[in-house]
C-alpha positions in Angstrom: 9.8 111.3 -62.6 9.3 110.3 -58.9 12.1 108.4 -57.4 12.8 106.9 -53.9 16.6 107.5 -53.7 19.3 109.3 -55.5 22.7 107.5 -55.8 25.9 108.9 -57.1 27.8 106.5 -59.5 31.3 107.1 -60.7 32.4 106.6 -64.3 32.7 104.2 -66.1 30.0 102.5 -63.9 27.4 105.2 -64.7 27.7 104.6 -68.4 27.5 100.8 -67.9 24.2 101.2 -66.0 22.9 103.5 -68.8 23.7 101.0 -71.5 22.5 98.0 -69.5 25.9 96.2 -69.3 25.8 96.7 -65.5 22.5 95.6 -64.0 23.6 95.2 -60.4 24.6 98.1 -58.2 26.5 97.0 -55.1 26.3 99.0 -51.9 26.7 98.8 -48.2 23.3 97.7 -46.7 23.2 100.7 -44.3 20.2 102.5 -43.0 19.7 104.4 -46.3 19.8 101.3 -48.5 17.5 99.4 -46.2 14.8 101.7 -47.3 15.0 100.5 -50.9 12.2 98.1 -51.9 11.3 96.0 -54.9 9.7 98.2 -57.6 11.3 101.4 -56.3 12.6 103.9 -58.9 16.2 105.0 -58.2 17.9 108.1 -59.7 21.5 107.5 -60.6 23.7 110.6 -61.3 27.2 111.5 -62.4 28.1 115.1 -62.8 25.3 116.5 -65.0 23.9 113.1 -66.2 21.0 111.3 -64.7 19.2 108.0 -65.4 16.4 106.2 -63.7 16.1 102.5 -63.0 13.5 100.3 -61.4 14.6 97.9 -58.6 14.0 94.3 -59.8 15.7 92.5 -56.9 17.7 92.8 -53.7 20.5 90.4 -52.9 21.7 90.8 -49.3 24.9 89.2 -48.0 27.2 89.5 -45.0 30.1 91.0 -47.1 31.2 91.5 -50.7 33.0 88.1 -50.7 29.7 86.4 -50.0 27.7 88.6 -52.4 30.1 87.8 -55.3 29.6 84.1 -54.5 25.9 84.8 -55.5 26.4 86.9 -58.6 28.7 87.2 -61.6 31.0 90.1 -61.1 30.4 91.2 -64.7 26.8 92.1 -63.8 28.3 94.6 -61.4 30.6 96.1 -64.1 33.7 94.3 -62.9 35.9 91.7 -64.6 36.1 88.9 -62.1 35.3 88.0 -58.5 38.7 88.9 -57.0 38.7 92.3 -58.7 35.1 92.9 -57.6 35.8 92.2 -53.9 39.0 94.4 -54.0 37.2 97.2 -55.8 34.2 97.2 -53.4 36.6 97.2 -50.3 38.0 100.5 -51.6 34.6 102.0 -51.0 33.5 100.1 -47.9 36.0 98.6 -45.4 35.6 95.2 -43.7 34.4 96.7 -40.5 31.5 98.5 -42.2 30.6 95.4 -44.2 30.5 93.4 -40.9 28.4 96.0 -39.2 25.8 96.6 -41.9 26.1 93.8 -44.5 26.0 94.5 -48.2 23.3 94.6 -51.0 23.3 93.9 -54.7 20.5 96.0 -56.2 19.3 94.3 -59.3 18.1 96.9 -61.9 15.6 96.4 -64.7 17.2 97.1 -68.0 
């Protein structure tokens, strides 16, 4: 299958995407993610497993706090808004969020 980007996803988030319980992948809206367009096919991988998902929407925000004002944290595989913000800040610091912004990539199930 042809895909536009390859994204590594840690467990248990990979399995949540695979089962459809996680339908939003949150990332820094850096140069690589700015290339993602509606309708693109993304390849998600974890160790030897891969899945493909089509991009159904892009939710762009200044930082994860603002993003989780727009979406339910459960759609991103997290229990609540505070946990979601804290978890995402482990991956992307506030300076990076301020520089690039963030994106919630809505995935077709």
